[in-house]
Z-matrix of the N, CA and C atoms (Angstrom, degrees):
N
C 1 1.439
C 2 1.502 1 111.83
N 3 1.358 2 117.62 1 -41.96
C 4 1.430 3 121.40 2 -179.55
C 5 1.542 4 109.95 3 -65.46
N 6 1.340 5 118.22 4 -38.88
C 7 1.444 6 122.44 5 179.25
C 8 1.526 7 110.06 6 -61.50
N 9 1.326 8 116.71 7 -41.08
C 10 1.442 9 120.16 8 179.78
C 11 1.541 10 111.09 9 -65.37
N 12 1.343 11 116.19 10 -37.68
C 13 1.462 12 118.29 11 178.06
C 14 1.518 13 111.36 12 -67.23
N 15 1.336 14 116.49 13 -37.38
C 16 1.474 15 118.84 14 178.18
C 17 1.500 16 111.16 15 -67.69
N 18 1.334 17 116.99 16 -40.15
C 19 1.479 18 120.47 17 177.34
C 20 1.513 19 110.30 18 -63.65
N 21 1.318 20 118.71 19 -39.07
C 22 1.440 21 123.74 20 -179.99
C 23 1.564 22 108.81 21 -66.46
N 24 1.322 23 116.02 22 -39.37
C 25 1.453 24 118.61 23 178.93
C 26 1.533 25 110.28 24 -65.73
N 27 1.328 26 116.86 25 -39.93
C 28 1.473 27 120.68 26 178.32
C 29 1.516 28 109.08 27 -63.65
N 30 1.313 29 118.09 28 -40.80
C 31 1.505 30 120.10 29 178.27
C 32 1.512 31 110.34 30 -64.57
N 33 1.332 32 118.51 31 -44.35
C 34 1.469 33 121.14 32 -179.91
C 35 1.550 34 110.12 33 -61.10
N 36 1.335 35 116.67 34 -39.01
C 37 1.449 36 120.78 35 178.82
C 38 1.507 37 110.15 36 -65.75
N 39 1.321 38 117.72 37 -44.17
C 40 1.455 39 121.30 38 177.93
C 41 1.524 40 109.85 39 -58.67
N 42 1.325 41 116.13 40 -46.09
C 43 1.477 42 119.68 41 -178.05
C 44 1.526 43 110.67 42 -63.78
N 45 1.356 44 118.06 43 -39.54
C 46 1.469 45 118.76 44 -179.53
C 47 1.534 46 111.62 45 -70.05
N 48 1.339 47 117.51 46 -32.22
C 49 1.465 48 120.21 47 178.06
C 50 1.520 49 110.29 48 -69.00
N 51 1.317 50 117.49 49 -33.57
C 52 1.475 51 120.70 50 -174.45
C 53 1.535 52 112.24 51 -91.72
N 54 1.311 53 121.16 52 1.75
C 55 1.466 54 121.54 53 179.10
C 56 1.551 55 109.23 54 -75.69
N 57 1.327 56 116.39 55 142.24
C 58 1.455 57 119.80 56 176.84
C 59 1.529 58 110.02 57 -62.91
N 60 1.315 59 116.03 58 137.99
C 61 1.461 60 121.92 59 179.08
C 62 1.526 61 113.70 60 84.74
N 63 1.329 62 116.58 61 -10.30
C 64 1.468 63 119.97 62 178.16
C 65 1.494 64 108.60 63 -86.86
N 66 1.368 65 115.20 64 149.70
C 67 1.487 66 116.93 65 176.52
C 68 1.507 67 111.19 66 -57.49
N 69 1.298 68 116.54 67 134.31
C 70 1.447 69 122.19 68 -179.45
C 71 1.499 70 111.63 69 -75.96
N 72 1.358 71 113.91 70 172.80
C 73 1.461 72 120.25 71 -177.64
C 74 1.527 73 111.19 72 -58.40
N 75 1.326 74 115.82 73 -46.29
C 76 1.491 75 119.71 74 179.57
C 77 1.511 76 112.72 75 -59.41
N 78 1.336 77 117.00 76 -44.45
C 79 1.466 78 122.08 77 177.95
C 80 1.536 79 111.33 78 -59.55
N 81 1.300 80 115.34 79 -42.19
C 82 1.472 81 120.64 80 -178.42
C 83 1.530 82 110.59 81 -67.85
N 84 1.330 83 117.23 82 -42.13
C 85 1.458 84 120.02 83 179.75
C 86 1.502 85 112.18 84 -67.61
N 87 1.350 86 117.45 85 -40.62
C 88 1.464 87 120.81 86 -179.50
C 89 1.522 88 110.20 87 -69.03
N 90 1.326 89 117.20 88 -25.73
C 91 1.482 90 120.63 89 -178.36
C 92 1.548 91 113.43 90 -79.11
N 93 1.332 92 116.47 91 -15.39
C 94 1.481 93 118.87 92 -174.57
C 95 1.529 94 113.40 93 -59.19
N 96 1.347 95 121.14 94 -46.27
C 97 1.476 96 118.92 95 178.77
C 98 1.530 97 111.41 96 -64.02
N 99 1.326 98 118.24 97 -37.96
C 100 1.478 99 119.54 98 176.45
C 101 1.520 100 111.32 99 -64.99
N 102 1.313 101 116.20 100 -40.05
C 103 1.482 102 121.45 101 -179.90
C 104 1.548 103 109.34 102 -63.41
N 105 1.336 104 116.65 103 -46.69
C 106 1.454 105 119.31 104 -179.76
C 107 1.528 106 110.32 105 -61.09
N 108 1.301 107 117.34 106 -42.07
C 109 1.492 108 120.09 107 178.09
C 110 1.498 109 111.86 108 -64.38
N 111 1.331 110 116.77 109 -41.03
C 112 1.494 111 121.66 110 178.98
C 113 1.527 112 111.91 111 -64.19
N 114 1.334 113 114.78 112 -41.05
C 115 1.482 114 119.06 113 178.15
C 116 1.522 115 108.94 114 -64.72
N 117 1.327 116 117.40 115 -47.26
C 118 1.456 117 122.02 116 -177.52
C 119 1.537 118 112.67 117 -61.30
N 120 1.346 119 115.68 118 -33.20
C 121 1.455 120 120.31 119 179.03
C 122 1.513 121 113.88 120 -91.01
N 123 1.337 122 117.01 121 1.44
C 124 1.444 123 121.33 122 178.69
C 125 1.522 124 114.55 123 73.61
N 126 1.342 125 117.25 124 21.00
C 127 1.482 126 122.00 125 -179.15
C 128 1.513 127 113.68 126 -89.52
N 129 1.318 128 116.51 127 -26.18
C 130 1.450 129 119.36 128 -177.63
C 131 1.555 130 109.96 129 -105.82
N 132 1.341 131 116.03 130 110.50
C 133 1.467 132 118.66 131 -175.14
C 134 1.540 133 114.20 132 -79.54
N 135 1.344 134 117.99 133 -6.18
C 136 1.419 135 121.61 134 -174.94
C 137 1.523 136 115.16 135 -77.05
N 138 1.329 137 118.60 136 -9.59
C 139 1.475 138 120.98 137 -176.36
C 140 1.504 139 108.34 138 -146.56
N 141 1.335 140 115.03 139 140.88
C 142 1.466 141 119.40 140 -179.19
C 143 1.527 142 108.57 141 -92.55
N 144 1.348 143 114.36 142 160.78
C 145 1.443 144 119.67 143 176.01
C 146 1.534 145 110.32 144 -65.46
N 147 1.301 146 116.93 145 -28.44
C 148 1.468 147 121.17 146 177.13
C 149 1.511 148 112.41 147 -63.47
N 150 1.342 149 117.39 148 -42.41
C 151 1.455 150 120.84 149 179.17
C 152 1.537 151 109.04 150 -69.06
N 153 1.331 152 115.90 151 -38.53
C 154 1.503 153 118.92 152 177.27
C 155 1.537 154 109.08 153 -62.69
N 156 1.347 155 116.85 154 -38.84
C 157 1.469 156 119.44 155 178.76
C 158 1.537 157 111.04 156 -65.57
N 159 1.337 158 117.00 157 -37.96
C 160 1.459 159 120.92 158 176.57
C 161 1.507 160 111.48 159 -60.92
N 162 1.347 161 116.46 160 -43.84
C 163 1.434 162 121.23 161 178.36
C 164 1.535 163 110.38 162 -62.95
N 165 1.332 164 116.79 163 -41.29
C 166 1.453 165 120.59 164 177.01
C 167 1.509 166 111.89 165 -62.11
N 168 1.339 167 117.86 166 -38.68
C 169 1.438 168 121.18 167 176.24
C 170 1.514 169 110.54 168 -66.72
N 171 1.328 170 118.42 169 -33.75
C 172 1.450 171 121.81 170 176.81
C 173 1.533 172 110.76 171 -62.13
N 174 1.347 173 115.62 172 -42.12
C 175 1.464 174 120.98 173 179.28
C 176 1.522 175 108.91 174 -64.78
N 177 1.311 176 116.17 175 -45.18
C 178 1.483 177 119.80 176 178.08
C 179 1.520 178 111.85 177 -61.34
N 180 1.318 179 117.18 178 -38.49
C 181 1.461 180 119.65 179 -179.60
C 182 1.518 181 111.43 180 -64.54
N 183 1.329 182 115.98 181 -40.77
C 184 1.449 183 121.24 182 -178.51
C 185 1.533 184 109.22 183 -67.70
N 186 1.332 185 117.64 184 -40.19
C 187 1.447 186 121.58 185 -176.21
C 188 1.534 187 113.05 186 -82.04
N 189 1.326 188 116.38 187 -21.98
C 190 1.449 189 119.67 188 -175.73
C 191 1.520 190 113.62 189 -70.08
N 192 1.295 191 117.42 190 140.74
C 193 1.475 192 119.28 191 174.85
C 194 1.516 193 111.99 192 -75.87
N 195 1.309 194 118.23 193 -12.62
C 196 1.480 195 122.23 194 177.25
C 197 1.517 196 108.77 195 -95.46
N 198 1.318 197 115.58 196 124.96
C 199 1.474 198 121.42 197 -179.55
C 200 1.491 199 112.46 198 -123.89
N 201 1.287 200 116.51 199 157.74
C 202 1.480 201 121.31 200 172.78
C 203 1.528 202 107.25 201 -65.92
N 204 1.316 203 117.19 202 -45.02
C 205 1.477 204 121.67 203 177.38
C 206 1.534 205 105.99 204 -117.41
N 207 1.324 206 119.39 205 110.37
C 208 1.474 207 122.25 206 -175.49
C 209 1.545 208 111.74 207 -63.15
N 210 1.314 209 115.10 208 153.09
C 211 1.492 210 121.38 209 -178.83
C 212 1.531 211 113.82 210 -65.59
N 213 1.337 212 118.16 211 -19.97
C 214 1.460 213 117.97 212 -178.24
C 215 1.526 214 110.03 213 -70.03
N 216 1.334 215 119.40 214 -10.06
C 217 1.457 216 120.65 215 168.85
C 218 1.539 217 106.74 216 -90.70
N 219 1.287 218 116.69 217 58.10
C 220 1.439 219 128.27 218 -169.83
C 221 1.526 220 116.76 219 -7.45
N 222 1.302 221 117.87 220 -83.62
C 223 1.477 222 118.97 221 -173.61
C 224 1.496 223 113.91 222 -62.29
N 225 1.306 224 118.07 223 -45.88
C 226 1.467 225 122.07 224 -176.93
C 227 1.514 226 109.88 225 -69.62
N 228 1.321 227 117.83 226 -41.18
C 229 1.463 228 119.96 227 -178.08
C 230 1.518 229 113.48 228 -66.41
N 231 1.306 230 116.34 229 -36.77
C 232 1.467 231 119.92 230 177.10
C 233 1.527 232 110.96 231 -77.58
N 234 1.318 233 118.15 232 -32.42
C 235 1.439 234 122.62 233 -177.65
C 236 1.524 235 112.18 234 -64.82
N 237 1.338 236 118.46 235 -35.03
C 238 1.444 237 118.99 236 178.78
C 239 1.521 238 111.99 237 -68.57
N 240 1.361 239 116.53 238 -39.00
C 241 1.471 240 119.92 239 175.72
C 242 1.504 241 110.02 240 -65.23
N 243 1.341 242 116.59 241 -40.71
C 244 1.461 243 119.69 242 -178.92
C 245 1.541 244 110.52 243 -65.89
N 246 1.309 245 116.06 244 -39.12
C 247 1.462 246 119.12 245 177.37
C 248 1.518 247 113.57 246 -61.62
N 249 1.324 248 115.29 247 -41.63
C 250 1.487 249 120.69 248 176.51
C 251 1.538 250 108.62 249 -65.67
N 252 1.338 251 117.19 250 -40.03
C 253 1.467 252 121.98 251 178.37
C 254 1.533 253 110.76 252 -61.57
N 255 1.335 254 117.24 253 -45.28
C 256 1.470 255 119.67 254 178.73
C 257 1.512 256 111.66 255 -62.56
N 258 1.334 257 115.94 256 -43.95
C 259 1.477 258 119.94 257 177.67
C 260 1.542 259 110.46 258 -60.90
N 261 1.294 260 116.21 259 -44.31
C 262 1.454 261 121.14 260 -176.90
C 263 1.530 262 111.41 261 -65.11
N 264 1.331 263 116.92 262 -47.44
C 265 1.453 264 119.85 263 179.92
C 266 1.536 265 111.29 264 -65.27
N 267 1.329 266 116.50 265 -41.46
C 268 1.472 267 118.62 266 177.96
C 269 1.529 268 110.81 267 -63.02
N 270 1.306 269 117.16 268 -42.16
C 271 1.467 270 120.43 269 179.49
C 272 1.521 271 111.95 270 -66.57
N 273 1.364 272 115.47 271 -47.53
C 274 1.445 273 118.56 272 -177.92
C 275 1.540 274 112.51 273 -64.37
N 276 1.332 275 116.59 274 -44.16
C 277 1.460 276 119.17 275 179.17
C 278 1.506 277 112.41 276 -67.96
N 279 1.334 278 116.39 277 -38.61
C 280 1.485 279 119.05 278 177.48
C 281 1.517 280 111.15 279 -65.87
N 282 1.330 281 117.13 280 -47.55
C 283 1.463 282 119.64 281 179.22
C 284 1.516 283 110.63 282 -66.17
N 285 1.315 284 116.72 283 -36.88
C 286 1.487 285 120.43 284 178.58
C 287 1.533 286 110.51 285 -61.33
N 288 1.334 287 116.71 286 -42.70
C 289 1.466 288 119.00 287 175.98
C 290 1.509 289 113.42 288 -62.89
N 291 1.333 290 116.45 289 -44.17
C 292 1.465 291 118.91 290 178.32
C 293 1.520 292 110.82 291 -64.12
N 294 1.337 293 117.37 292 -36.01
C 295 1.469 294 120.72 293 176.88
C 296 1.516 295 112.06 294 -65.37
N 297 1.326 296 117.51 295 -42.98
C 298 1.487 297 120.49 296 177.90
C 299 1.510 298 108.78 297 -61.79
N 300 1.325 299 118.86 298 -44.78
C 301 1.460 300 121.01 299 177.88
C 302 1.510 301 111.53 300 -60.18
N 303 1.358 302 116.76 301 -42.17
C 304 1.452 303 121.66 302 179.53
C 305 1.524 304 110.23 303 -62.58
N 306 1.359 305 115.65 304 -44.19
C 307 1.480 306 120.51 305 178.15
C 308 1.513 307 111.38 306 -59.49
N 309 1.328 308 115.74 307 -44.27
C 310 1.445 309 119.88 308 -178.01
C 311 1.533 310 111.46 309 -65.68
N 312 1.299 311 117.20 310 -39.36
C 313 1.466 312 121.19 311 176.53
C 314 1.527 313 109.87 312 -63.48
N 315 1.327 314 116.77 313 -42.37
C 316 1.444 315 121.94 314 -178.79
C 317 1.506 316 112.22 315 -64.46
N 318 1.309 317 117.11 316 -38.77
C 319 1.458 318 119.18 317 -178.09
C 320 1.547 319 112.35 318 -91.02
N 321 1.324 320 116.41 319 -6.63
C 322 1.448 321 120.30 320 175.85
C 323 1.522 322 113.37 321 85.72
N 324 1.322 323 118.01 322 6.35
C 325 1.466 324 119.95 323 177.82
C 326 1.503 325 109.50 324 -80.38
N 327 1.314 326 116.59 325 135.92
C 328 1.461 327 122.39 326 177.59
C 329 1.490 328 109.80 327 -105.66
N 330 1.279 329 116.40 328 142.78
C 331 1.463 330 122.65 329 178.93
C 332 1.515 331 108.11 330 -100.94
N 333 1.318 332 116.86 331 129.40
C 334 1.425 333 119.53 332 176.77
C 335 1.551 334 108.42 333 -114.66
N 336 1.246 335 114.71 334 146.29
C 337 1.472 336 119.20 335 179.53
C 338 1.508 337 110.04 336 -70.23
N 339 1.313 338 115.82 337 141.27
C 340 1.454 339 121.37 338 175.81
C 341 1.549 340 110.68 339 -66.48
N 342 1.357 341 117.76 340 143.80
C 343 1.450 342 117.08 341 179.43
C 344 1.527 343 111.08 342 -65.35
N 345 1.321 344 115.08 343 144.96
C 346 1.472 345 119.19 344 -179.07
C 347 1.497 346 111.64 345 -87.79
């Protein structure tokens, strides 16, 4: 059930990135360092330091050689890392998009959809 929820979150993130007028993948990725700095300095109200810490722990879990389920249990061991990766990417891209929108509102820039 949890895997299905993570896959659904990844699909929703993909759909939001690909919508016209929505910040693109590149904009979202470039905004991540600015977003982290704004959260750390208390300038961005859209995300708590606690959620940022959870994302940081997700990165550490993926990079860490110590796992809850070791990789030698092939499918299950890799699946837990992949689940954390899906959650992390969905969260980062979703928050990155909201941050870009927040930045644009703050600076008064409006985003228009590209002509089809």
